[in-house]
Steps between C-alpha positions, in 0.01 A plus 500: 500500500695543176361182344151652495621822346670314216197303373391646161425844639190400697423703815573321826135451596435331163789256547373403845141465376611283207704276729216453750246439223722231344539328835125507557429350156766230557333403827774618734233710670188280481143626511411629845856544624658827606771682310805623693430809707588848374791509745631164376475609137670836547779336699548224244499730197666799662232745387266748664161421651345714225651273231376183671149643536493595131592143406232349726242748375561384143444138602179602676374685192575195286290282732779284644487619862283674756643750746372592845669742734646306790424164340757486220467397135318176417506310168143486367569382144779313325400619153452854371160662480350637178582863573824639363649756739761747379679669787645830387766694688688653204421641157678211326263254671196703398584462132524120481337172605738270691437124514289492183526367145351626176294276267478640146162509328558750220777719357525735205526856372186715525394853412294658776143599424363804681329298775812292567722806504272676747499198729880485494560878504694465175468662158231375262654357184832420668656158444604267782618144548250327731541190715191365677457209737450371851729566791495210746619465856790256526373400844179335379471561122194722553445759224537825692436731206456551129787713379556702182848643439547771236852600396638712218563286188876552530492295822301204360782246508596599852139485621465146366763390752233516770364175353808311617648717773172599674653822631354851472514626140598853604795360693610294199475806274705705747771238503512435125463854371617726784150649493489633856158544660482866597132496592245230577127560535257259662120517500267259681123494457201271549373309197324178400615191312383487139342171386790421264749521790285325760578149376874564490498650850273222631229735628144589408437776244446833670712409803634807678861576419783744556672633190854638527652711224875562505681738266876530474675809362862528394730792574392675180138496618358241261283212617677180394279248681144485630368201692137421587431239771145387581466321836183316607382581852668300778794413272732789573595727791748785510662517843651848491725640769607864508740668740493869583788702366618674815743712302226702333434841648 
């Protein structure tokens, strides 16, 4: 199945899920109809049963299909639900949001006050270039999070490219400056939506949320980017899959 392997680096399950989702939205699989069986899909695509199940699971999590053992996979919606699901099977997928776009609200250079620095685990009084705005799902234009991106001032011009390219800033910095990510830290914790963000995120003030902080360090140990993402409840799910390393003693 070389044609799947050659499509912009996406894993096989993602290519299959994207193809099935497009066909559902176009009406090739109308509401209430059954998708091809697992056996038919693995034969057609030349992949493993595991890969097919991962693709169908993503469609289920996005609200397009229902799955019952022995009964197959039925189309239950021809439009995406409001929850953004990020399926993660590799570190590179954990550090970015596929199928989203960024809508700029504010940008500029700031000097961190003590409270801000503590929240970001950065040094008080340090200067950063900050981009803030909404990240929206390309499937239904729903705002999935409020995002603040802090980069070292030397990377300001590169960071601004996210406004037109919509890709991960850290990936753009790596490409433009050979600033290799040697270490990435991720923290997730429960929070609530502040009143000033509630309107932008289309929720009520005080709505439960999940905040994700990401910090990227270069090979020399310095933090060159910190990103804060605030997700309202029911707008975001991490689908994380881990495999045991059988080579460890």
